[in-house]
Residue, then its C-alpha position, 0 to 999 in steps of 0.5 A: x852927829x857924826x864926824x867926817x874927815x873932810x880933807x880925806x873925803x875930798x882926796x878920795x873923791x878927787x877925780x870926780x871933784x876935779x871933773x865937776x869943778x871944771x864943768x862948773x867953771x865952764x858953765x859959768x865962765x865958758x870963755x875962761x881958760x882953766x887948768x882943772x888940776x890947778x883949780x882942784x888944788x886951789x879948791x882943796x887948799x881953800x877947804x883946808x884953810x876955811x874948814x875944820x879938819x873934822x866936820x860934824x854932820x848929821x847922822x842921816x848923811x852918813x851910812x856905815x854900810 
């Protein structure tokens, strides 16, 4: 099993995650006004609050390349 620093991965993928979160919310609640930056910040804070800094994942999900 590999360990990944979840917060760092989220920060690294922030532009993509922010865009995808906005698309997701618009898909399920199209009538809601959202600020995609604030949504992402709330998402990141909730990950920090509810997940470990280092998460163990199966090796098949990690490529050292």
